C-alpha positions as CSV (number, residue, x, y, z in Angstrom):
1,M,-18.9,-2.1,0.0
2,T,-18.0,1.7,0.1
3,K,-14.8,3.0,1.0
4,N,-15.6,3.8,4.3
5,E,-16.5,-0.1,4.9
6,L,-13.3,-0.9,3.4
7,Y,-11.3,1.1,5.8
8,K,-12.8,0.3,8.8
9,C,-12.2,-3.7,7.5
10,Y,-8.7,-2.9,6.9
11,T,-8.6,-0.7,10.4
12,S,-9.9,-3.8,12.0
13,Y,-7.7,-6.3,10.6
14,S,-4.6,-4.2,11.2
15,N,-5.6,-3.9,14.8
16,Q,-5.8,-7.4,15.1
17,Y,-2.8,-8.2,13.3
18,P,-0.2,-5.3,13.7
19,E,2.7,-6.8,12.6
20,I,1.0,-6.6,8.7
21,Q,1.7,-2.8,8.8
22,Q,5.5,-3.3,9.6
23,I,7.9,-2.4,6.6
24,K,10.1,-5.8,8.3
25,N,7.7,-7.9,7.3
26,I,7.3,-7.1,3.8
27,S,9.2,-9.2,1.1
28,F,10.6,-6.7,-1.4
29,V,11.2,-7.5,-5.1
30,K,14.7,-6.7,-6.1
31,N,13.9,-3.7,-8.4
32,A,10.8,-2.6,-6.7
33,K,9.5,0.9,-6.4
34,I,7.8,2.0,-3.2
35,S,6.0,5.5,-3.1
36,K,7.5,7.4,0.1
37,F,3.6,8.0,0.4
38,Y,3.2,4.6,1.9
39,L,5.5,6.0,5.0
40,D,4.1,7.7,7.6
41,E,5.7,11.2,7.5
42,N,5.5,11.2,11.4
43,E,7.8,8.8,12.0
44,I,10.6,9.5,9.8
45,E,12.8,12.8,10.1
46,H,13.2,14.7,7.2
47,W,10.7,12.9,5.4
48,N,10.4,15.6,2.8
49,R,13.7,15.3,1.8
50,L,13.1,11.8,0.4
51,P,12.5,10.9,-3.1
52,D,8.6,10.4,-4.1
53,E,9.9,7.1,-5.6
54,L,12.4,4.5,-3.1
55,S,13.9,1.3,-4.2
56,A,13.3,-1.6,-2.0
57,T,16.9,-1.4,-0.8
58,Q,16.3,2.2,0.2
59,V,13.1,1.2,2.4
60,I,14.9,-1.8,4.0
61,N,17.6,0.7,5.1
62,L,15.3,3.3,6.2
63,N,13.6,0.9,8.3
64,R,17.1,-0.5,9.7
65,Q,17.7,3.3,10.8
66,H,14.4,3.5,12.7
67,R,15.3,-0.1,14.4
68,D,12.5,-1.7,12.4
69,R,10.0,0.1,13.6
70,L,8.7,1.9,10.6
71,K,4.8,0.9,9.5
72,W,3.2,1.4,6.3
73,K,-0.2,3.1,5.5
74,L,-3.2,2.8,3.5
75,L,-3.4,5.0,0.5
76,E,-6.5,5.7,-1.3
77,S,-6.7,4.0,-4.6
78,S,-5.4,6.0,-8.1
79,L,-7.6,3.6,-10.2
80,T,-10.7,5.1,-11.8
81,P,-13.9,3.2,-12.8
82,E,-13.2,3.8,-16.3
83,E,-9.4,1.9,-15.9
84,I,-11.0,-1.1,-14.9
85,N,-13.7,-1.0,-17.6
86,D,-11.0,-0.9,-20.1
87,F,-9.1,-3.5,-18.4
88,E,-12.1,-5.7,-18.2
89,K,-12.7,-5.1,-22.3
90,K,-9.4,-5.6,-23.2
91,H,-9.1,-8.9,-21.2
92,Q,-13.1,-9.6,-22.0
93,I,-13.7,-10.5,-18.4
94,K,-16.1,-9.0,-15.7
95,L,-14.5,-8.6,-12.2
96,P,-17.1,-9.0,-9.2
97,Q,-18.1,-5.9,-8.2
98,S,-16.8,-6.6,-4.6
99,F,-13.0,-6.8,-6.3
100,R,-14.1,-3.6,-8.2
101,D,-14.9,-2.1,-4.9
102,F,-11.5,-3.1,-3.6
103,L,-9.4,-2.1,-6.2
104,L,-11.3,1.8,-6.3
105,G,-10.9,1.8,-2.5
106,Y,-7.4,1.8,-0.8
107,T,-3.9,0.5,-1.9
108,P,-2.3,-1.3,1.0
109,L,1.3,-3.5,1.6
110,F,0.9,-6.5,2.0
111,D,3.3,-9.3,2.3
112,T,5.3,-8.9,-1.2
113,I,6.2,-6.1,-3.3
């Protein structure tokens, strides 16, 4: 599956279920760090003043300040095929091609972080 096809799948799914993109519907692990780049800079005043990584508490508080309306956005994956190959060699496994495509495509914020 190409990145373009993956993007279309994400877009179609999020259009059907817009609540999945809402920050308020994500369960954050206590010590989680979240990249500010998941947040839409157009939704947040002074976005450029935010640190690059926010704690779960900071994201929750920021969302509350915006009346629980913040949504996350897709980020392109930073994984490389070489990193996946190294992982496969280390763990002596072979990942299905569709899962490799998924890992190399985009990084969503679904459900729990």
